[in-house]
N, CA, C and O atoms as a DFTB+ gen file, in Angstrom:
496 C
 N C O
     1  1      50.165       3.072       8.819
     2  2      48.780       3.082       8.574
     3  2      48.502       2.685       9.909
     4  3      49.350       2.184      10.649
     5  1      46.802       3.002      10.362
     6  2      46.582       2.645      11.257
     7  2      45.494       2.144      11.032
     8  3      44.853       2.725      10.157
     9  1      44.760       0.785      11.746
    10  2      44.131      -0.467      11.406
    11  2      43.349      -0.252      12.215
    12  3      43.908      -0.307      13.310
    13  1      42.359      -0.035      12.303
    14  2      40.749      -0.902      13.297
    15  2      40.711      -1.820      13.796
    16  3      39.545      -1.727      14.180
    17  1      41.009      -2.675      14.136
    18  2      40.415      -3.583      14.575
    19  2      39.397      -4.155      15.433
    20  3      39.903      -4.468      16.510
    21  1      38.188      -4.406      15.377
    22  2      37.104      -4.498      16.262
    23  2      36.528      -5.164      17.119
    24  3      36.114      -6.058      16.381
    25  1      36.135      -5.459      18.210
    26  2      36.306      -5.931      19.049
    27  2      35.780      -7.720      18.990
    28  3      35.625      -8.310      17.921
    29  1      35.634      -8.160      19.917
    30  2      35.446      -9.739      19.777
    31  2      33.898      -9.517      20.309
    32  3      33.807      -8.478      20.963
    33  1      32.600     -10.283      20.178
    34  2      31.699     -10.190      20.541
    35  2      31.537     -10.304      22.172
    36  3      31.059      -9.677      23.117
    37  1      32.196     -11.423      21.903
    38  2      32.099     -11.582      23.535
    39  2      32.357     -10.400      24.150
    40  3      31.471      -9.630      24.520
    41  1      33.434     -10.225      24.271
    42  2      33.903      -8.806      24.811
    43  2      33.002      -7.721      24.437
    44  3      32.788      -6.990      25.404
    45  1      32.616      -7.490      23.755
    46  2      31.457      -6.498      24.028
    47  2      30.034      -6.910      24.928
    48  3      29.494      -6.257      25.820
    49  1      29.633      -8.275      24.335
    50  2      28.941      -8.571      25.529
    51  2      29.548      -8.349      27.316
    52  3      28.897      -8.145      28.340
    53  1      30.417      -8.435      27.190
    54  2      30.688      -8.611      28.831
    55  2      30.943      -7.132      29.373
    56  3      30.815      -6.755      30.538
    57  1      31.367      -6.313      28.164
    58  2      31.384      -5.093      28.591
    59  2      29.669      -4.530      29.001
    60  3      29.207      -3.732      29.817
    61  1      29.189      -5.279      28.124
    62  2      27.663      -4.134      28.388
    63  2      26.790      -5.259      29.083
    64  3      25.634      -5.429      28.696
    65  1      27.327      -6.034      30.109
    66  2      26.223      -6.425      30.870
    67  2      26.630      -5.268      32.309
    68  3      27.570      -4.565      32.680
    69  1      25.381      -5.607      32.708
    70  2      25.564      -4.255      33.898
    71  2      25.674      -4.866      35.260
    72  3      25.446      -6.074      35.333
    73  1      25.987      -4.218      36.343
    74  2      26.692      -4.746      37.207
    75  2      26.116      -5.531      38.037
    76  3      26.805      -6.329      38.672
    77  1      24.673      -5.472      38.218
    78  2      24.143      -7.050      38.678
    79  2      23.746      -8.162      37.688
    80  3      22.941      -7.675      36.894
    81  1      23.962      -9.336      37.440
    82  2      23.596     -10.006      37.051
    83  2      22.064     -10.370      36.557
    84  3      21.793     -10.837      35.451
    85  1      21.038     -10.036      37.691
    86  2      20.003     -10.175      36.687
    87  2      18.879      -8.845      36.540
    88  3      17.655      -8.773      36.657
    89  1      19.789      -8.007      36.275
    90  2      19.080      -6.834      35.648
    91  2      19.195      -6.709      34.213
    92  3      19.762      -7.764      33.932
    93  1      19.051      -6.209      33.335
    94  2      19.193      -6.150      32.072
    95  2      20.168      -4.729      31.639
    96  3      20.602      -3.781      32.294
    97  1      20.260      -5.173      30.046
    98  2      21.211      -3.896      29.716
    99  2      20.624      -3.084      30.371
   100  3      19.808      -3.487      31.199
   101  1      20.909      -1.396      30.165
   102  2      20.314      -0.084      29.904
   103  2      20.113       0.175      28.427
   104  3      20.843      -0.342      27.581
   105  1      19.269       0.858      28.178
   106  2      19.497       1.327      26.993
   107  2      20.852       1.842      25.959
   108  3      21.386       1.783      24.851
   109  1      20.872       2.191      26.860
   110  2      22.300       3.099      26.807
   111  2      23.323       2.005      26.472
   112  3      23.795       2.108      25.340
   113  1      23.678       1.189      27.063
   114  2      24.676       0.131      26.613
   115  2      24.570      -0.879      25.809
   116  3      25.370      -1.764      25.507
   117  1      23.021      -0.563      25.349
   118  2      22.380      -2.071      24.214
   119  2      22.974      -0.767      22.755
   120  3      23.750      -1.153      21.881
   121  1      22.559       0.339      22.776
   122  2      22.877       0.880      21.497
   123  2      24.933       1.456      21.518
   124  3      25.563       1.724      20.494
   125  1      25.468       1.490      22.841
   126  2      27.018       1.552      22.609
   127  2      27.649       0.423      22.107
   128  3      28.658       0.618      21.429
   129  1      27.080      -1.306      22.390
   130  2      27.351      -2.733      21.990
   131  2      27.037      -2.913      20.726
   132  3      27.605      -3.864      20.189
   133  1      26.028      -2.059      19.833
   134  2      25.116      -2.135      18.828
   135  2      26.243      -0.986      17.596
   136  3      26.343      -1.018      16.369
   137  1      26.734      -0.328      18.360
   138  2      27.727       1.101      17.842
   139  2      28.677       0.178      17.380
   140  3      28.976       0.222      16.187
   141  1      29.252      -0.727      18.185
   142  2      30.701      -1.726      18.424
   143  2      30.887      -2.578      16.941
   144  3      31.746      -2.602      16.059
   145  1      28.990      -3.568      17.299
   146  2      29.475      -4.148      16.503
   147  2      29.002      -3.771      15.165
   148  3      29.370      -4.681      14.423
   149  1      28.559      -3.148      14.689
   150  2      27.875      -2.863      13.601
   151  2      28.749      -2.249      12.661
   152  3      28.770      -2.387      11.438
   153  1      29.753      -1.276      13.688
   154  2      30.948      -0.014      12.783
   155  2      30.030       0.860      12.157
   156  3      28.933       1.228      12.578
   157  1      30.589       1.142      11.132
   158  2      30.264       2.205      10.105
   159  2      28.564       1.879       9.499
   160  3      27.829       2.731       9.001
   161  1      28.284       0.657       9.675
   162  2      26.876       0.115       8.806
   163  2      26.057       1.267      10.282
   164  3      25.106       1.978       9.959
   165  1      26.533       1.290      11.677
   166  2      25.331       1.859      12.715
   167  2      25.032       3.184      11.763
   168  3      24.134       3.015      10.939
   169  1      25.517       4.162      11.773
   170  2      25.417       5.058      10.813
   171  2      25.126       5.178       9.350
   172  3      25.988       5.782       8.711
   173  1      24.131       4.747       8.712
   174  2      24.473       4.299       6.995
   175  2      24.037       5.768       6.740
   176  3      23.254       6.586       7.222
   177  1      25.207       5.659       5.443
   178  2      24.846       6.607       4.472
   179  2      23.963       7.130       3.602
   180  3      23.009       6.417       3.916
   181  1      23.469       7.951       2.598
   182  2      22.374       7.986       1.489
   183  2      22.593       7.088       0.543
   184  3      23.616       6.946      -0.126
   185  1      21.248       6.267       0.488
   186  2      21.701       4.957      -0.066
   187  2      21.972       4.246      -0.305
   188  3      21.902       3.660      -1.385
   189  1      22.573       3.905       0.999
   190  2      23.372       2.596       1.900
   191  2      21.997       1.461       2.377
   192  3      20.941       1.879       2.851
   193  1      22.212       0.419       2.201
   194  2      21.334      -0.301       2.409
   195  2      21.682      -1.590       3.499
   196  3      22.548      -2.426       3.756
   197  1      20.170      -1.034       3.987
   198  2      20.853      -2.183       5.656
   199  2      19.903      -3.430       5.579
   200  3      18.686      -3.524       5.418
   201  1      21.051      -4.488       5.777
   202  2      20.324      -5.736       6.439
   203  2      20.135      -6.274       7.283
   204  3      20.969      -7.053       7.745
   205  1      18.422      -5.977       8.064
   206  2      18.001      -6.894       8.703
   207  2      18.100      -8.365       9.270
   208  3      18.002      -8.748      10.436
   209  1      18.282      -8.951       8.318
   210  2      17.457     -10.038       8.306
   211  2      17.293     -10.689       7.642
   212  3      16.504     -10.149       6.867
   213  1      17.559     -11.913       7.216
   214  2      17.136     -12.735       6.376
   215  2      15.773     -13.514       6.074
   216  3      16.014     -14.637       6.518
   217  1      14.746     -13.529       5.668
   218  2      13.038     -13.914       5.075
   219  2      13.255     -15.354       4.902
   220  3      14.002     -15.619       3.961
   221  1      12.795     -16.361       5.567
   222  2      12.602     -18.023       4.957
   223  2      11.720     -18.002       3.961
   224  3      10.560     -17.655       3.740
   225  1      12.721     -18.526       3.379
   226  2      12.174     -19.094       2.098
   227  2      10.677     -19.359       1.884
   228  3       9.970     -18.663       1.154
   229  1      10.058     -20.918       2.903
   230  2       9.000     -21.312       3.295
   231  2       8.050     -19.706       3.040
   232  3       7.274     -19.517       2.103
   233  1       8.382     -18.678       4.164
   234  2       7.340     -17.315       4.369
   235  2       7.693     -16.381       2.857
   236  3       7.133     -15.284       2.868
   237  1       8.340     -16.601       1.877
   238  2       8.086     -16.062       0.581
   239  2       7.431     -16.842      -0.037
   240  3       6.762     -16.359      -0.951
   241  1       7.343     -18.481       0.219
   242  2       6.414     -19.132      -0.615
   243  2       5.182     -18.636      -0.233
   244  3       4.420     -17.943      -0.907
   245  1       5.057     -18.998       0.777
   246  2       3.563     -18.676       1.108
   247  2       2.915     -17.386       0.727
   248  3       1.751     -17.193       0.378
   249  1       4.121     -16.350       0.894
   250  2       3.657     -14.649       0.435
   251  2       2.999     -14.700      -1.099
   252  3       1.964     -14.179      -1.515
   253  1       3.973     -15.510      -1.771
   254  2       3.673     -15.859      -3.574
   255  2       2.348     -15.978      -3.608
   256  3       1.524     -15.121      -3.929
   257  1       2.111     -17.516      -3.124
   258  2       1.017     -18.019      -3.439
   259  2      -0.531     -16.878      -2.357
   260  3      -1.746     -16.821      -2.542
   261  1      -0.155     -16.596      -1.929
   262  2      -1.666     -15.983      -1.160
   263  2      -1.454     -14.873      -2.464
   264  3      -2.151     -15.317      -3.375
   265  1      -1.006     -14.043      -2.763
   266  2      -0.695     -13.394      -3.788
   267  2      -1.434     -13.828      -5.003
   268  3      -2.612     -13.541      -5.218
   269  1      -0.563     -14.643      -5.900
   270  2      -1.651     -15.818      -6.541
   271  2      -3.320     -15.506      -6.366
   272  3      -4.181     -14.809      -6.903
   273  1      -3.193     -16.534      -5.205
   274  2      -5.037     -16.850      -4.612
   275  2      -5.652     -15.394      -5.189
   276  3      -6.468     -15.375      -6.111
   277  1      -5.145     -14.154      -4.516
   278  2      -5.881     -13.030      -4.869
   279  2      -5.669     -12.127      -6.317
   280  3      -6.378     -11.175      -6.643
   281  1      -5.159     -12.367      -6.661
   282  2      -5.213     -12.525      -8.266
   283  2      -6.175     -12.972      -8.894
   284  3      -6.774     -12.355      -9.775
   285  1      -6.459     -14.242      -8.457
   286  2      -7.430     -15.154      -9.126
   287  2      -8.315     -14.543      -8.812
   288  3      -8.809     -13.709      -9.571
   289  1      -8.838     -14.811      -7.433
   290  2     -10.075     -14.120      -6.684
   291  2     -10.642     -12.791      -7.165
   292  3     -11.794     -12.362      -7.112
   293  1      -9.050     -12.028      -7.855
   294  2      -9.727     -10.497      -8.223
   295  2     -10.325     -10.856      -9.704
   296  3     -11.117     -10.054     -10.199
   297  1      -9.974     -12.023     -10.414
   298  2     -10.352     -11.499     -12.232
   299  2     -11.347     -12.289     -12.104
   300  3     -11.671     -12.761     -13.194
   301  1     -12.487     -12.929     -10.545
   302  2     -13.125     -13.755     -10.841
   303  2     -14.705     -12.406     -10.645
   304  3     -15.644     -12.421     -11.440
   305  1     -14.625     -11.463      -9.527
   306  2     -15.056     -10.262      -9.882
   307  2     -15.557      -9.774     -10.779
   308  3     -16.782      -9.686     -10.689
   309  1     -15.042      -9.340     -11.788
   310  2     -15.054      -8.431     -12.690
   311  2     -16.258      -8.819     -12.949
   312  3     -16.697      -9.949     -12.736
   313  1     -17.043      -7.593     -13.578
   314  2     -18.427      -7.961     -14.182
   315  2     -18.388      -6.761     -15.805
   316  3     -17.685      -5.765     -15.974
   317  1     -19.528      -7.445     -16.847
   318  2     -19.204      -6.537     -17.727
   319  2     -20.922      -5.324     -17.593
   320  3     -22.138      -5.509     -17.552
   321  1     -20.152      -4.370     -17.576
   322  2     -21.330      -3.005     -17.358
   323  2     -21.909      -3.141     -18.952
   324  3     -21.431      -3.178     -20.086
   325  1     -23.486      -3.203     -18.190
   326  2     -24.700      -2.868     -19.492
   327  2     -24.395      -1.701     -20.382
   328  3     -23.927      -0.599     -20.096
   329  1     -24.834      -2.290     -21.720
   330  2     -24.494      -1.473     -22.722
   331  2     -25.746      -1.487     -23.464
   332  3     -26.261      -2.567     -23.752
   333  1     -26.352      -0.233     -23.844
   334  2     -27.662      -0.040     -24.225
   335  2     -27.426       0.543     -25.619
   336  3     -27.405       1.747     -25.871
   337  1     -27.204      -0.723     -26.736
   338  2     -27.344       0.293     -27.965
   339  2     -28.352       1.537     -28.756
   340  3     -28.083       2.385     -29.607
   341  1     -29.791       1.133     -27.925
   342  2     -30.565       1.647     -28.602
   343  2     -30.439       2.808     -27.710
   344  3     -31.297       3.504     -28.253
   345  1     -30.098       3.373     -26.954
   346  2     -30.784       4.742     -26.174
   347  2     -29.653       5.284     -26.458
   348  3     -28.444       5.105     -26.608
   349  1     -31.164       6.580     -26.486
   350  2     -30.221       8.235     -27.087
   351  2     -29.476       8.310     -26.149
   352  3     -29.608       8.078     -24.947
   353  1     -28.073       8.904     -27.223
   354  2     -26.847       9.787     -26.426
   355  2     -27.130      11.057     -26.241
   356  3     -27.171      11.864     -27.170
   357  1     -27.392      11.402     -24.798
   358  2     -27.195      12.358     -24.525
   359  2     -26.428      13.235     -23.565
   360  3     -26.791      14.064     -22.731
   361  1     -25.333      12.817     -23.925
   362  2     -24.066      13.106     -23.126
   363  2     -22.712      13.564     -24.148
   364  3     -22.691      13.736     -25.367
   365  1     -22.006      13.640     -23.492
   366  2     -20.569      14.404     -24.464
   367  2     -19.463      13.595     -23.812
   368  3     -18.469      13.473     -24.527
   369  1     -19.402      13.003     -22.598
   370  2     -18.080      12.770     -22.160
   371  2     -18.513      11.704     -20.938
   372  3     -19.509      11.983     -20.271
   373  1     -17.746      10.461     -20.646
   374  2     -18.272       9.667     -19.353
   375  2     -19.047      10.574     -18.052
   376  3     -19.900      10.186     -17.253
   377  1     -18.439      11.821     -18.179
   378  2     -18.433      12.164     -16.695
   379  2     -20.096      12.868     -16.904
   380  3     -20.990      12.630     -16.092
   381  1     -20.256      13.583     -17.896
   382  2     -21.696      14.054     -18.432
   383  2     -23.086      13.196     -18.469
   384  3     -24.249      13.600     -18.449
   385  1     -22.411      11.499     -18.549
   386  2     -23.374      10.582     -18.986
   387  2     -23.814      10.414     -17.423
   388  3     -25.004      10.408     -17.109
   389  1     -22.555      10.249     -16.280
   390  2     -23.259       9.887     -15.110
   391  2     -23.871      10.818     -14.628
   392  3     -24.763      10.278     -13.974
   393  1     -24.034      12.653     -14.457
   394  2     -24.448      13.032     -13.924
   395  2     -25.471      13.603     -14.724
   396  3     -26.295      14.371     -14.226
   397  1     -25.487      13.263     -16.029
   398  2     -26.875      12.930     -16.840
   399  2     -28.070      12.007     -16.332
   400  3     -29.249      12.339     -16.216
   401  1     -27.350      10.471     -15.989
   402  2     -27.911      10.217     -14.978
   403  2     -28.759      10.052     -13.966
   404  3     -29.880       9.547     -13.910
   405  1     -27.656      10.844     -12.706
   406  2     -28.157      11.207     -11.602
   407  2     -29.667      12.036     -12.326
   408  3     -30.748      11.455     -12.425
   409  1     -29.440      13.367     -12.737
   410  2     -30.621      14.323     -12.808
   411  2     -31.718      13.329     -12.995
   412  3     -32.629      13.270     -12.169
   413  1     -31.664      12.164     -14.546
   414  2     -32.984      11.708     -14.240
   415  2     -33.140      10.734     -13.594
   416  3     -34.138      10.057     -13.841
   417  1     -32.263      10.324     -12.585
   418  2     -33.068       9.533     -11.474
   419  2     -34.227      10.578     -10.548
   420  3     -35.423      10.341     -10.376
   421  1     -33.452      11.753     -10.050
   422  2     -34.185      12.748      -9.308
   423  2     -35.215      13.746      -9.631
   424  3     -35.454      14.559      -8.739
   425  1     -35.968      13.860     -10.891
   426  2     -36.037      14.356     -11.875
   427  2     -36.838      14.341     -12.678
   428  3     -37.712      15.110     -13.079
   429  1     -36.196      12.598     -13.096
   430  2     -37.436      12.358     -14.440
   431  2     -38.647      12.654     -14.359
   432  3     -39.215      13.462     -15.094
   433  1     -39.153      12.024     -13.455
   434  2     -40.462      12.245     -12.853
   435  2     -41.447      13.198     -13.107
   436  3     -42.603      12.974     -13.467
   437  1     -40.790      14.533     -12.849
   438  2     -40.634      15.894     -12.970
   439  2     -40.719      16.846     -14.678
   440  3     -41.252      17.821     -15.205
   441  1     -39.660      15.577     -14.991
   442  2     -39.129      16.604     -16.652
   443  2     -40.071      15.597     -17.765
   444  3     -40.092      15.992     -18.930
   445  1     -40.726      14.508     -17.480
   446  2     -41.141      13.853     -18.740
   447  2     -42.044      14.668     -19.553
   448  3     -41.849      14.883     -20.749
   449  1     -43.337      15.251     -18.678
   450  2     -44.132      16.076     -19.491
   451  2     -43.353      16.994     -20.953
   452  3     -43.639      17.255     -22.121
   453  1     -42.213      17.241     -19.958
   454  2     -41.556      18.307     -20.894
   455  2     -41.310      17.916     -22.208
   456  3     -41.642      18.269     -23.339
   457  1     -39.996      16.315     -21.205
   458  2     -39.552      15.915     -22.707
   459  2     -40.348      15.907     -24.035
   460  3     -40.078      16.257     -25.185
   461  1     -41.351      15.414     -23.477
   462  2     -42.329      14.415     -24.376
   463  2     -42.764      15.428     -25.330
   464  3     -42.806      15.141     -26.526
   465  1     -43.111      16.655     -24.888
   466  2     -43.855      17.882     -25.367
   467  2     -42.585      18.419     -26.606
   468  3     -42.857      18.533     -27.802
   469  1     -41.034      18.733     -25.945
   470  2     -39.996      18.645     -26.731
   471  2     -39.821      17.686     -28.297
   472  3     -39.573      18.173     -29.400
   473  1     -40.032      16.252     -27.981
   474  2     -39.874      15.544     -28.920
   475  2     -41.252      16.222     -30.102
   476  3     -41.096      16.914     -31.107
   477  1     -42.303      15.793     -29.604
   478  2     -43.683      16.093     -30.320
   479  2     -43.250      17.503     -30.942
   480  3     -43.136      17.330     -32.155
   481  1     -43.047      18.441     -30.699
   482  2     -42.779      20.180     -31.166
   483  2     -43.485      20.361     -30.669
   484  3     -44.279      20.982     -31.376
   485  1     -43.877      20.221     -29.659
   486  2     -45.670      21.049     -29.313
   487  2     -45.353      21.817     -27.455
   488  3     -45.980      22.159     -26.452
   489  1     -43.868      21.723     -28.027
   490  2     -43.282      22.836     -27.036
   491  2     -43.708      24.331     -26.746
   492  3     -43.657      25.169     -27.646
   493  1     -44.173      24.675     -25.334
   494  2     -44.342      25.918     -25.550
   495  2     -43.150      27.178     -26.149
   496  3     -43.508      28.346     -26.296
C-alpha cells in the first residue's frame, strides 16, 4: 500500500517563495501552496462543509445582542389598524376593500349625489 505523507508546511513555504525575497509569491505559487496544504479539501465534493475559520465568541455574543435589540425595537413599532364597526360593508374581501377605498378617495365627490339617490330610492 502506498501512503501519501503530506509535506511539512515550512517546506512548502520555502518552495513557494519567489526567486527574490523582496517580491511576493505569484498567484500560481499561492494556489499550488494551498492545494498542497489542504489536500483533498482544496477541491470539495458536493455536500462537503468547508471550514474557513472560527468566529470569536465575543463577536457571536455581539451579533446575538444586536438581533435581540432589533426584535424589541421592531415590536414597539406595531400599531393597531382602525376598524369601524358601524361602517357599511361594501366589499367582499380585503383586496376589494382597498380598491373601494381608492375609488372613494378619487371619485367620491363626483358620485356622492348618485349614492344618496340610490339610498333614498329616487335614482333614475
